[in-house]
C-alpha positions as CSV (number, residue, x, y, z in Angstrom):
1,M,-49.4,-166.9,80.8
2,I,-52.3,-168.3,82.5
3,R,-54.5,-166.9,84.1
4,F,-58.7,-168.1,85.4
5,L,-61.7,-166.1,84.2
6,Q,-63.1,-167.4,87.7
7,P,-60.7,-168.0,89.7
8,W,-62.9,-169.6,92.8
9,W,-63.6,-172.5,91.2
10,L,-59.9,-173.2,92.0
11,L,-61.1,-174.4,95.8
12,A,-62.5,-177.6,93.5
13,V,-58.3,-178.7,93.9
14,L,-59.1,-179.2,97.3
15,P,-60.9,-182.0,97.4
16,V,-58.4,-183.8,95.1
17,F,-55.6,-182.8,97.3
18,A,-57.7,-184.7,100.1
19,L,-57.9,-187.5,98.0
20,A,-54.1,-187.5,97.4
21,A,-53.2,-187.2,101.2
22,F,-55.6,-190.0,102.0
23,Y,-54.3,-192.0,99.2
24,V,-50.6,-191.8,100.2
25,W,-51.5,-192.4,104.0
26,R,-53.2,-195.3,102.7
27,Q,-50.1,-196.9,101.3
28,L,-47.7,-195.7,104.1
29,H,-50.5,-197.9,106.7
30,R,-50.7,-201.0,104.1
31,R,-46.4,-201.1,104.5
32,A,-46.8,-201.2,108.1
33,Y,-49.2,-203.4,108.0
34,A,-47.2,-206.0,105.7
35,M,-44.0,-205.2,108.6
36,R,-46.5,-206.7,111.1
37,F,-47.8,-209.9,108.6
38,T,-45.8,-212.8,109.8
39,N,-46.6,-215.5,107.2
40,V,-44.6,-214.1,104.6
41,D,-44.5,-216.9,102.6
42,L,-48.1,-216.8,102.1
43,L,-48.2,-212.7,101.9
44,R,-45.8,-213.3,98.6
45,T,-48.5,-215.7,96.8
46,V,-51.3,-213.1,97.5
47,A,-49.0,-210.1,96.6
48,P,-48.4,-208.7,92.9
49,K,-45.0,-209.3,92.0
50,G,-42.7,-207.4,90.3
51,L,-44.7,-204.3,89.8
52,G,-42.6,-202.3,93.1
53,W,-43.1,-198.5,91.7
54,R,-45.6,-199.1,88.6
55,R,-48.3,-200.2,90.8
56,H,-48.9,-196.5,91.9
57,V,-49.1,-195.1,87.7
58,P,-52.6,-195.5,87.2
59,A,-53.5,-194.1,90.4
60,T,-50.9,-190.9,90.3
61,A,-52.8,-190.6,86.4
62,F,-56.1,-190.7,88.1
63,L,-55.1,-187.8,90.5
64,L,-53.9,-186.0,88.0
65,C,-56.9,-186.1,86.2
66,L,-59.0,-185.5,88.7
67,L,-56.0,-182.5,89.4
68,V,-56.7,-180.8,85.9
69,L,-60.5,-180.9,85.6
70,A,-61.0,-179.2,88.7
71,T,-58.8,-176.6,87.2
72,A,-60.7,-176.3,84.6
73,L,-64.1,-175.4,86.4
74,A,-61.8,-172.1,87.0
75,R,-61.7,-171.5,83.0
76,P,-58.3,-171.1,81.9
77,A,-57.4,-168.5,79.7
78,V,-54.6,-166.9,77.8
79,D,-54.1,-163.3,77.0
80,T,-53.8,-162.4,72.8
81,K,-53.3,-159.2,71.2
82,E,-55.9,-158.4,68.7
83,P,-55.7,-156.6,65.7
84,L,-58.1,-153.4,66.1
85,E,-59.1,-150.8,63.3
86,R,-59.4,-147.4,65.1
87,A,-60.2,-145.3,61.7
88,T,-63.1,-143.7,62.9
89,V,-66.4,-142.0,61.2
90,M,-68.6,-140.0,63.7
91,L,-72.4,-139.2,62.0
92,A,-74.0,-135.9,63.1
93,I,-77.7,-135.2,62.2
94,D,-79.9,-132.4,62.7
95,V,-83.1,-132.6,64.3
96,S,-84.3,-129.5,64.9
97,L,-87.9,-128.1,64.2
98,S,-86.7,-126.9,61.1
99,M,-86.0,-130.7,59.8
100,Q,-90.1,-131.7,60.0
101,A,-90.4,-129.6,56.9
102,D,-92.2,-131.7,53.6
103,D,-90.5,-130.0,50.8
104,V,-88.6,-133.0,50.4
105,S,-90.2,-136.3,50.6
106,P,-91.4,-137.5,53.2
107,N,-89.9,-134.7,55.6
108,R,-86.3,-133.6,56.2
109,L,-85.6,-135.8,58.9
110,E,-86.9,-138.7,57.8
111,A,-85.1,-138.3,54.3
112,A,-82.0,-137.8,56.5
113,Q,-82.5,-140.7,58.7
114,E,-82.8,-142.9,55.6
115,A,-79.5,-141.6,53.7
116,A,-78.1,-142.0,57.5
117,K,-79.0,-145.7,57.2
118,Q,-77.8,-146.2,53.6
119,F,-74.5,-145.0,54.4
120,V,-74.7,-147.3,58.1
121,S,-75.3,-150.2,56.0
122,E,-72.3,-149.5,53.2
123,L,-69.5,-148.4,55.5
124,P,-66.6,-151.1,56.3
125,E,-67.5,-153.5,59.3
126,S,-63.8,-152.8,60.4
127,Y,-64.1,-148.7,60.7
128,N,-66.1,-147.3,64.6
129,L,-68.6,-146.0,63.9
130,G,-70.9,-143.3,66.1
131,L,-73.7,-140.9,66.5
132,V,-74.5,-137.2,67.1
133,S,-77.6,-135.5,67.2
134,F,-77.8,-131.9,67.4
135,A,-80.6,-129.4,68.1
136,K,-80.1,-126.5,70.8
137,A,-77.2,-128.6,72.0
138,A,-75.5,-131.6,70.4
139,N,-75.3,-135.1,72.2
140,V,-73.6,-138.2,71.6
141,L,-76.5,-140.9,71.6
142,V,-74.0,-143.7,70.4
143,P,-70.1,-143.4,70.9
144,P,-67.7,-144.5,68.3
145,G,-67.5,-148.3,67.9
146,K,-68.5,-151.6,65.8
147,D,-72.3,-151.9,67.0
148,R,-73.7,-151.4,63.9
149,D,-77.2,-152.4,64.9
150,A,-77.2,-149.5,67.5
151,V,-76.5,-146.8,65.5
152,T,-79.6,-148.0,63.4
153,S,-81.7,-148.2,66.2
154,A,-80.4,-144.6,67.2
155,I,-81.1,-143.2,64.2
156,D,-84.9,-145.2,64.0
157,G,-85.3,-143.2,67.3
158,L,-84.5,-139.8,66.6
159,A,-86.9,-136.8,68.1
160,L,-87.0,-133.2,67.3
161,A,-86.1,-130.3,69.2
162,E,-85.9,-126.5,69.2
163,A,-82.5,-124.4,68.0
164,T,-79.7,-125.9,65.5
165,A,-76.1,-126.2,67.5
166,T,-74.4,-127.2,64.0
167,G,-70.5,-125.8,65.4
168,E,-71.2,-127.7,68.9
169,A,-72.6,-130.6,66.7
170,V,-69.1,-130.5,65.0
171,F,-67.8,-130.1,68.6
172,T,-68.9,-133.5,69.9
173,C,-68.3,-135.6,67.4
174,L,-64.5,-134.1,67.6
175,E,-64.4,-135.4,71.4
176,A,-66.3,-138.3,70.7
177,I,-63.1,-139.0,68.1
178,R,-60.3,-138.0,70.4
179,S,-62.2,-140.7,73.0
180,V,-61.3,-143.8,71.0
181,P,-58.7,-145.9,72.5
182,A,-55.0,-145.7,71.5
183,D,-54.4,-149.4,72.2
184,G,-50.9,-149.1,71.3
185,A,-51.3,-147.0,68.3
186,A,-49.9,-143.6,68.6
187,G,-52.4,-140.2,68.0
188,I,-55.8,-140.2,67.4
189,P,-57.2,-141.9,65.0
190,P,-57.8,-141.4,61.2
191,A,-62.0,-139.7,61.1
192,R,-64.3,-138.3,59.3
193,I,-67.5,-136.5,60.0
194,V,-70.8,-136.7,58.2
195,L,-73.1,-133.9,58.8
196,L,-76.6,-134.1,57.0
197,S,-78.4,-130.8,58.3
198,D,-80.7,-127.9,56.6
199,G,-77.9,-125.9,57.2
200,F,-79.1,-122.4,59.5
201,R,-77.6,-121.8,62.4
202,T,-79.0,-120.9,65.7
203,S,-77.9,-121.9,68.9
204,G,-73.9,-122.7,70.5
205,R,-70.3,-122.0,68.8
206,A,-69.8,-120.4,65.4
207,V,-69.9,-122.7,62.6
208,E,-66.2,-121.0,61.2
209,E,-64.8,-121.8,64.6
210,A,-65.7,-125.4,64.5
211,A,-64.0,-126.1,61.0
212,A,-61.7,-124.2,62.1
213,A,-61.2,-127.0,64.9
214,A,-61.8,-129.9,62.6
215,Q,-59.1,-128.8,60.8
216,A,-56.8,-128.1,63.0
217,A,-57.3,-132.2,64.1
218,N,-56.9,-133.1,59.8
219,V,-60.9,-134.4,60.2
220,P,-62.6,-133.5,56.9
221,V,-66.0,-132.6,57.8
222,S,-68.8,-134.1,54.7
223,T,-72.1,-132.3,54.7
224,I,-75.4,-133.1,53.3
225,A,-77.8,-130.2,52.9
226,F,-81.4,-131.2,53.0
227,G,-84.2,-128.7,52.0
228,T,-85.4,-126.6,49.7
229,D,-85.3,-122.5,49.2
230,I,-89.8,-122.8,49.9
231,G,-89.5,-124.9,52.6
232,Q,-91.7,-124.1,55.8
233,V,-92.8,-125.5,59.2
234,D,-95.8,-124.6,61.4
235,I,-94.1,-123.6,64.8
236,G,-96.5,-122.8,67.5
237,G,-99.4,-122.1,65.5
238,Q,-97.2,-119.9,63.0
239,L,-96.1,-121.0,59.5
240,Q,-92.1,-120.0,59.1
241,R,-90.0,-120.1,56.4
242,V,-86.9,-122.6,56.7
243,P,-84.8,-122.8,53.3
244,V,-81.8,-124.4,53.2
245,D,-78.6,-122.9,54.1
246,R,-76.5,-124.5,51.4
247,M,-73.8,-121.8,51.6
248,A,-72.9,-122.5,55.0
249,L,-72.9,-126.7,54.9
250,A,-70.7,-125.8,51.7
251,E,-68.1,-123.9,53.4
252,L,-68.1,-125.9,56.8
253,A,-66.8,-129.1,54.0
254,E,-64.8,-127.0,51.3
255,T,-62.5,-125.5,55.0
256,T,-62.1,-129.0,55.9
257,E,-61.5,-130.5,53.0
258,G,-64.8,-132.8,53.1
259,Y,-67.4,-133.2,50.4
260,F,-71.0,-131.3,50.0
261,Y,-73.4,-133.2,48.7
262,E,-77.7,-132.1,48.5
263,A,-79.4,-135.2,46.9
264,A,-76.0,-137.8,47.6
265,S,-76.2,-141.3,46.4
266,V,-74.8,-144.1,48.0
267,S,-71.8,-144.5,45.6
268,E,-71.1,-140.6,46.2
269,L,-71.3,-141.2,50.0
270,K,-68.2,-143.7,49.4
271,Q,-66.1,-140.7,48.8
272,V,-66.4,-139.5,52.5
273,Y,-64.0,-142.7,53.4
274,Q,-62.6,-144.6,50.7
275,D,-59.7,-142.7,51.2
276,M,-59.5,-142.1,55.5
277,G,-56.4,-144.6,55.7
278,S,-55.9,-146.7,58.8
279,S,-54.5,-147.0,62.4
280,I,-53.9,-150.6,63.6
281,G,-54.5,-150.7,67.0
282,F,-54.1,-154.1,69.4
283,R,-56.5,-154.9,72.2
284,T,-55.3,-157.8,75.0
285,E,-58.4,-159.9,74.9
286,P,-58.4,-163.4,76.9
287,R,-58.4,-166.7,74.7
288,E,-60.2,-169.8,77.0
289,V,-58.2,-172.8,76.8
290,T,-60.4,-174.9,78.6
291,Q,-60.7,-177.3,76.2
292,W,-57.1,-178.0,76.1
293,Y,-57.3,-178.7,79.9
294,A,-60.2,-181.6,79.5
295,G,-57.6,-183.2,76.5
296,V,-55.3,-183.3,79.1
297,A,-57.7,-185.2,81.3
298,L,-58.8,-187.4,79.1
299,L,-55.6,-188.0,78.3
300,L,-54.3,-188.7,81.8
301,A,-57.4,-191.3,82.3
302,L,-57.1,-193.1,79.4
303,C,-53.5,-193.8,80.6
304,A,-54.4,-194.3,84.6
305,G,-57.4,-196.6,82.4
306,A,-54.9,-198.5,80.5
307,F,-51.5,-199.7,83.1
308,S,-54.4,-200.3,85.2
309,L,-55.0,-203.2,82.8
310,L,-51.9,-203.7,81.5
311,W,-50.3,-204.1,85.0
312,S,-53.2,-205.6,87.0
313,S,-55.8,-206.5,85.3
314,R,-58.0,-204.5,86.5
315,M,-59.7,-201.1,85.7
316,L,-58.1,-198.6,88.3
């Protein structure tokens, strides 16, 4: 089915129809003039012999050429079904104030940012990738999609805030995963959550509740712990100890059948998605075929010129 991306350009066919109407009128007028011409012998000497209907062929081909070119201005397109991978990975990064502790060089947040960007660079391009940041609340910074540059840029722009809502981060990731378009496929896409944090929840729903929701949705949560037992930060002029909560992060990963890491290498992080599977949907995309119209118009113009030269020794 042909459709037009800029249909208002179809108005360009009106001058072509006007020219065709003028050509028809001119031929009828010419016939009427011939009927009034009294010197028949002279008329036979100046009028081409044996052309008949053929003298209209070049003009018809030329008019069709103009019609096709005018139609091409509207950018004709055909709908095609493009396969689309729905498998999704959500990154969730802790931006609570405890992540500024420098017990991990240069500090916990920067170490998490570097690990996240390495993960992004290794993730297959066919997978959807989204980003969630969380402190007192969790926010989707980049919805699931194929735009890796947007995710990397958002990672670089992370800013610290108060509190830690680890459970909310998982729930927000699950909502983002459910938002991935079905595109003709059944159910939610195969998905993984990778959560980078120092662990201690101080706000929002419990981690256990979030783990149960992820388990019910069959979405493993892999966790990466950043920090040591001696970490501390200056909050409001007072030094506060912020030891990493390995146990909470490990239990979240274990409950959801994900992986728990403390210092994960890039090769280890590949475990997160290597068995994720695939879900292929189909998205209808318009494919422009203007070049086909230009080719047909060129062919018609060549025919018009060739027939005119062949039968009247003139170029139209």
